[in-house]
C-alpha positions, 0 to 999 in steps of 0.5 A: 470071471471071463475065464469062466465063460466058455467060447461056446457060450460066446459064439451062441450069443454072438448075432449074425448082425446087430448087437446082443445085450448079454447078461453075466450070472457069476453064480451060475455053473460053468458053461451057463453064465451068459444069457440073452437080454435083448437083440438090437439092430443099432449100437446106440439102441443097445448102449442106451438099453444097457445104461438104462437097466435098473440093477446097477450091480448087473453084469452085462456085455454087448456082443457085436454081430459078425457082419 
């Protein structure tokens, strides 16, 4: 699946600081698989949000800010 996600998508969803909780839609077309769920300033908040999502089949990843 990771080969279906473009570098442009990853770069667009990588925050300047903090953490973005990002969903992955495996059924979307190439170049449109990632979508922003929410931005968090702290890693622990992002991790807790990821763990508390209702749908256990949902694919998610955390992108860390560049600074």
